[in-house]
N, C-alpha and C positions, 0 to 999 in steps of 0.2 A: 516544432511540435513533436511530441513523443510518437514513436512508431512501435506498436506491439508486433513482435515477430512470432508470437504464439497465438493459438486460437483463443477466442473469447470464451469458449466453452471448455474451460480447464477442468480436468478430472480432480476431484477432491473427495475426502471422506470426513464424516462427522459422526460423533456418538450422541451428541445432544442437540443437534440442529442449529447450533450457534457457533461453536468452535470447530474449526476445520483444519485439516492437514492437506496441503497441496500434494497431489500425486505425480505431478509432472512439472518440469521447469516452466517458468514464465519468463520470456525474454523480451527486452525492450531496448530501444535506442533513443537517447535523449537528443535534444536540439543541438547540443554541441558535439554529438557523435559518440558519447560514452555508451558502451554496451553493458547493460545490467541484466542480472539473472536472479529471480527468486527461485531458489533450488527446490527440487522435490523434497518433501519432508518439512518445509516451512509451515508454520502455524499462523492462523489469523482468526480473529473473532468478528471480521467484517468491519464496518464503520462504527466507531465507538460513539454512538449518538445516545444521549440519555433517553430512557424509556418514556419519560414524560413527553418527549417530542415525536414519538413514533406516530401518533394520531395526526400530526401535521403533514405527514407524507415523507418525513425523513426517518429512515430505519437503518438497521445495520446492513441491509442488502438492498441495493437499487442498481441503477445503471452505472454507478460509481464503484461497485464492489471490487472489481479487478484492481482499481487504483488503491482501494483500501488494503488489499492484500500486499501490494507493493509497498505501501506506507508502513504497514505493520512490520514487514521484513526490514525496511530501512530503519525504523525506530529500534528494532531488536538487533540491528547490525548483522542480520543474516542475509541481507541483500548483498549480492556479489557484483563486482565490477571486473570486466575483462581487462587484463593487463598482459599484453603479449599473447602467449598461447594459454595462459592460466587465468583463473578467476580468483580474486582476492576479496576480502570483506571491503565493502564500499566505504565504510567509515564516515558516512555523511553526518553533518551537524543537524540539529533539530530543524533549523531554518531550511536547509537543503532538503531534508526529508519532506517537510511540509510543501515546499515548492514543487518537488517531484510529484507529490500527490495531486497538486493543482494541475500540473502539466498533464498527468494521466487523465484527470477528469475532463480536461479540454479535448484530449485525443479521443476519449470515449464518447464525446458529444453530450456530456452532462450539461443541462441548461444553466445559463449564467447565474440565475438566482440560487439554484441548488448548490452549485460548486462554490459560490461565494460564501454561502452560509456554512458549508462544511469546512472550507478552508479557514474561515475566521474562527470556527470552533476549535480546530486543531492548532491553529497558530496561537490563539490566546489561551486555550485550556489544556494543551497537550503536554505541558512541561512535566507534570507528575508522571504521566504514562511514559514519556521519553526517559526520564531518570530511572523509573522502575524497570523498564524494558532493558536499558543498558546495564543495570546492575545485576540482572539475572542471566545475562549472556555468559556462556562458559568461556 
């Protein structure tokens, strides 16, 4: 299970209430011992759930939001992985990004039904976002 080494109440700033910039790093360790960091300055728009579904209880922000921040950083290849004394871009595949999000949601205690719906959404519908995010990374 993922272990978050950072607080759950991460500092962030936003201008529009939806898009945010992380003000401090978010650190986590994966099941296999990989140490990841979402660096300060990383951006996220929360969980990309269509607005039509917000009334069902799924919205951009819920108990899964910290996992969504990690997922956004992974898609955008701004997620860092510890390599020796340094951090380097994690360079995860889309499938690895989606699995990391699922693992984060499990660690955060997101109910099975909710995490399954969100994971299936990004797994099936996230290709466009993944390609766009990777093409805009410097």
